[in-house]
C-alpha positions in Angstrom: 110.6 54.4 102.6 112.8 55.7 105.3 115.9 54.5 103.5 114.9 56.4 100.3 114.3 59.6 102.3 117.7 59.2 104.0 119.3 58.8 100.5 117.5 61.8 99.2 118.7 63.9 102.3 122.2 62.8 101.7 122.0 63.7 98.0 120.6 67.2 98.9 123.3 67.6 101.5 126.1 66.6 99.2 124.8 69.0 96.5 124.5 71.9 99.0 128.1 71.1 100.3 129.4 71.0 96.8 127.7 74.3 96.0 129.1 75.9 99.2 132.6 74.6 98.3 132.2 76.0 94.8 131.1 79.4 96.1 134.1 79.3 98.6 136.6 78.4 95.9 135.3 81.0 93.6 135.5 83.7 96.3 139.1 82.7 97.1 140.1 82.7 93.4 138.6 86.1 92.9 140.3 87.7 95.8 143.7 86.0 95.2 145.2 86.1 91.7 147.6 83.5 92.6 144.9 81.0 93.4 145.7 77.5 92.0 142.1 76.9 90.8 141.6 78.2 87.3 138.6 80.6 86.9 137.4 78.6 83.8 137.0 75.6 85.9 135.2 77.4 88.7 133.0 79.1 86.1 132.0 75.7 84.6 131.3 74.2 88.0 129.3 77.3 89.1 127.2 77.2 85.9 126.4 73.6 86.5 125.3 74.3 90.1 123.3 77.3 88.8 121.5 75.1 86.3 120.6 72.5 89.0 119.3 75.2 91.3 117.3 76.8 88.5 115.7 73.5 87.8 114.9 73.2 91.5 113.3 76.6 91.5 111.1 75.7 88.7 110.1 72.5 90.3 109.2 74.0 93.6 107.4 77.2 92.3 103.9 76.0 93.0 104.1 73.6 95.8 106.6 74.8 98.4 107.0 77.0 101.4 107.9 80.7 101.0 111.0 80.0 103.1 112.3 77.3 100.7 111.5 79.5 97.7 113.5 82.3 99.3 116.4 80.1 100.0 116.5 78.8 96.4 116.2 82.3 95.1 119.2 83.4 97.3 121.2 80.5 95.8 120.4 81.6 92.3 121.2 85.2 93.1 124.6 84.3 94.6 125.4 82.0 91.7 124.5 84.8 89.3 126.6 87.3 91.1 129.7 85.1 91.4 129.4 84.2 87.7 129.3 87.9 86.8 132.4 88.5 89.0 134.3 85.6 87.4 133.4 86.9 83.9 134.7 90.4 84.9 137.8 88.9 86.4 138.6 86.7 83.5 138.7 89.6 81.0 141.8 91.3 82.4 143.6 88.0 83.3 143.1 86.7 79.8 144.7 89.8 78.2 
């Protein structure tokens, strides 16, 4: 059982690390138009992360601590805000 919990913890850590990296890359791309990472790619990755976090939010809504719920809500809010910034930034760059 401990091995399964270790695997679950590693999966969660990898997901959160990937989410953080996506946020960081999106922030860099939004502040530097010469960024080598295309906004379309970041948008797609961020939407994937948003969907996963949204599924987590639904799964924990009844049986989790307030602190965990707040953390997941913050991830959703940050994802949503970055997606909006990417959409706004893509419009002038696509013209």
